[in-house]
N, C-alpha and C positions, 0 to 999 in steps of 0.2 A: 542066699537070701535067708529070711528068718520070719518066725511068727512072733506076734506081740500079744501079751496077756496082761490085763489089769484085773485085780481082785480087790473089791470093796475099797476102792481108792477115795479118800476124802481130802480136800484142801480148803483151809480157812485163811482168810485175810482179816484178822481182828475178829469182829463179830459177824462178818460176812462169810457164809459158806458158799464158796465158788463151785466146788464139786462135792457131791454127796453120795458116797457108797456106790461108785461107778464100777461096773464089772463088764468086761467084754473080751473077746479073743479075735485077733486078726490072723487069718491063715497065711501061710507062706505063699507069696506071690499074689495076694489078694489086693484089690483096690477097695479100701474101706473109707467111707465118708462119715464125718461127724457134722450133723446138720442141726441148726437151731437159730433162734433169734440172737441179737447182740446181748451179751451179758449172761448167756446160758451156761457158760463153763467150757465150751469146746476148745478155745485156744489154751486155757489153763490145762486142760487134759493133754493137749499136744505138747505143751511145755514140760509137763511132768514126764511124759515118755522120753522127751529129748534130754531130760536131766537139768533143765533150766529152772525148774521148780521142784521142791521136795514135798512129797505128800505127807500130810499129818497122820494119816492112817492108810493101811492097805499096802498092797505089793504090786510091783511092776516087773514083768518078766520079758526079756528079749531073747529069742531063740532058746527058751527054757532056762535061762540064767536070771536069777534075781538081781536087779540092777539098782535097787533103792540107794545103795551106798557106793555105786560106781559113778565116777565123774562123767559129765556129758561127753567130754572128748574121747573117752574110752568106751563109749557105747556103740560106736560104729553106726551112727545114724546121721542123716543129713537133713537140714531144715531149710525150706524156702519160705521167706517172709513176705508179707503183704506189700511192703514198701521196697522190695528187691534188696536193699541194704548193700549196694555196691560201693566200693571205695572210689571216690571221685578222682583221686590223684593217680590211680592206676589204670593201665590200659585194660582192654577186654581180656587179653592174654594173661596179664598179671592177676586180674580178678579171679579168673578161672583156676589159675595155677596156685593161688595163695594157700588153699588147704593142703596142698601137697608140699609146698615149700616150707611151711611151718613145721611139718612132720617129716621132713626129708630123710633125716637119719633114722627115725623110727620105722619108716616105711621102706628104707633102703632103696631109694630111687635115685638113679643118676639124672643128670640134667637132660640127657637125650630121652630118657624114659618119661620124664615129666612133660617134655615137649610133645612126645608122641601121644600121651594121654590127653593133653589139652587139645591137640589138633583132632584127635579121634572124636572127642565129645562135642567139639565145635562143629565138626562135619555132621554129626548125628542131629544136631539142633539147627543146622543150616545157617551158621554164623561164622564160618571159617574166614570169610572175607572181611570180618569186622575186628579181627584180633588186635590190630594196631590202633583202633579208635579208643576214645575215652567215653565213659558213660554219658556225659553231656552231649555227645555227638550222636546218640542213639535215640530211636523212638521208644515208646513205652513197651511195645511188643518185643523189640530187640533187647531192651534191658531185662525183660522177663526171661528171655531165652538164656541170657548170660547168667542170671541167677540160678536157673535150672541146671545149666552146664556146670556151674561151680559146685552145686550140690551133688551132681552125679560123678564128677571126675574122681572122687575118692572111692568110688565103687562101694557105697554103703550097703549095709544089710537092710535098712529101713529108710524110706523116703517120707519125710514129714512136710506137708504143704499147708501153709496157713493163709487161706484166701488169696492165692497167688494171682488170680485173674481179675480181682475186683477193681483194679485201677485202669483196666483196659476198656476201650469202647465196645459196644455190643457186638459189632461184626467181628472184631478181633477176638473177643471172648469166645464166640462160637467156634472160630477156627482153632484157637488154642485148646479148647476142650477136646476136640477130636484128636489133635496132635498129642496132647498129654496122655490121653487114654491109650493111643497106639504106642507111644514111647514106653509107657509103663508095661504094657503087655509084651512088647518086643524084648524088653530087658528082663522081664520076669521078676521085677523088684516089688517087694512089699511096700505099699503106699497107704498112708493115712492122710486124708484130705479134709481140711476144715472149711466149711462154707455156710453162709446164711441163705444161699441161693438154691432153692429146691430143684431148679432146672439143672444146675451143675451136678448136684448130688445124684439125681435120678438118671441123668444121661451118662454119667461117667462111672459110678461105683458098682461093684459087684453086690455089696451090701451097705446099708445105711443105718446109722444109729441116730435117732431123733432125740435131742436134748431140750429140756426146758427147766429153768431155775435150778441148774446144777445136777439134774437127775436125767437118766436115760429112760424115756417113755416106751420106746419100741426099737427093736433091731430086726431088720429083714431086708429082703431084696426090694428093689424099687417097685416091682409089681405087687408084692405083698403089702407094702406100706400104702400103696394107692388103693388097692381093692379091699383090703381087710385091716383098716386102722384099728388099733386096740384102745384108742383114747380119742376124746373129742379134739384135743389139741393137735394130735397127729392128723386127724381127718381134715382139719381146717388149714393146717400149715402145708400139707402136701396137696398139690393140684391147683390149677389156675383155669377157670375160677375154682374157688374152694368148694368142698362138699357142702351141700345144703343141709341145714339142721332144722328139723321141724318138731316143735314140742308136741307130744302126743300123750294119750292116756290108754293104758292097757286094761281091759276088763277081763279078769281071770275067769269069771263065771261063764262067759260065752266065747272066750278066745278072740275077742275083737280089739283091734287097735284103732283108736279114734283120734283124728287130727282136725285141723281147721277145714271145714267143708267136705270132709270125707271120713269113711270108716271102712275097715278091711277085715274080713273074717280070715284068721290065720289057720294054717293047717295044724293038726293035732300035735305034731312033733315040735314045731316052733312055739306053739302056745304053751306047751309043757316046759320048754326051755326058759321062756320068759317068766313063767310062774315060779320056777326054781331060782332064777338068778337076779331078778329085779328086786331092789330093796323097797320099792313102793310101786304104786300103779302108774307113776309118772316116768315116761321114757322119752327118748329123742330119736327120731327117724332120720337117718343119714342117707342122702341121695346125691350121687355125682351128677353134674349138669348134663352129661351125655346118657345117663341111665333113666331118663324120662323124656317124653316127647310132648311138644306143644302143638296143638292143631286148632283150627278155627271152628271145627265141628266136633260134636261129641261122638267118639268112636266106640264106646262101650258103656255099660252101666257103671263101671268103676272110674270113668273119666271124672276128673276133679275140676270144677269151674274156677276160673281165675281171671285176673285182669292184667293187661299189659301196662307196665310202668315206663319202660324204656327199652330200646333195642340198640345194640352196638355191633356194627358190622366189622368183622375181622377177616378180610379176604374171602375165602370160599364159604365161611360160616358166620353166624352171628350169635351173640350172647343176648338172650332176652331176659330182662328182669320182670318178674311177675309178682302179683300179690294174691295170696289165697286167704281171703277174709282177714287181711292185715298182716299175714305172715309172708315175708319176702322169699322168693326162690329164683335162682338163676338157672336157665336151661340153654342148651345149644340147639341151633336150628339152621337149616340151609339158608344161605345169604339171599337166595332169590325169593324167598317167602317174605312178603312185606307185612309188618305189624304196625298198627296205629296206636298212638298213646291212648290209653283207656279202653282199648278194644277188648271185648269179652272173648276168652279162649278156654281151651280144655287141656288138662294135663293127664297123660297116661304114664304111670310109674312102672318100671320093670322091677317088680318086687323080688325077683331072684338075685338082684344086685344090691338090694338094700342092706344097710347096717343099722342095728338098733343099739343104742347106748342107754345105760342107766342114767336118769336125769340127776341123781344125787352124786354118784361116784364118778360120772363122766367116762366110765369104762364100757367097752363094747361087750354086749351079752350075746350078740348074734352077728 
């Protein structure tokens, strides 16, 4: 297996900067995800690692070797595409064997050795009974397994996956997520996975890089990205429902943060931190939907009065949309508690879980 390292990589297409000064390192055997909205540069980054695109600036290393000038076929990486890219006139066996057949002499493989490799990887992906079929005779999930098998049969150093599950239905995506993760760990292969789906990234990856507009905003474990986002974009892109963002004002003279219908006296340490790091007295309070409680009665002097706009039941829990003097906020509550439209309620915030952003820079200061 191998590690992958990108150093200050930039890629332009005419006047469009697709990737701007991206740097990260993927450890040997790690499952690393590139997460972001469409057009953020994640697929371009993957194609640069594969050698299908050439960076305008920066360096790409695979297993410690600079590969900028090494052809894609000589990088020993395998890529799985979003549309599977199977050859329709070939059987499943022929599709899987193709990477070995075109490099038969170079790899010094006999016909029997190729057959063994194909059967072994087909068994691993539970498609051994499909080897004589053609792609048109397969379901979407089966075609995806064939594409994965074709990538793995070469025994590559790095496995590159470009939104491989996006064409599958929701139930099959859930199943394939677990199977892909288990397969990657069993093989110990280094994997870089591109997706716009935060659930895929957070449930599968050891670490995630969040991209937007060609730049990496934050790299961290799923729990780090969720609990301590460093940027407003990360805070709202990760989590469902997204983190609530409440415009506030910080008064340095008395260490009070003031928002719609509430004020909170901060402890000395936090007050000093905000005084040093905020560019102005305007800030944004970030609260995850589960880090505040909604109740029909005031439970403390710090309870914030609000009004119910709508509630949405999701199995054992519900998401309640509230208005705090015109500022909307979504919170989670048990499904058995019934809220009426327009009903007055109270919100209790867990301040130990709060994140505070600078209103101007959009960066977290606490």
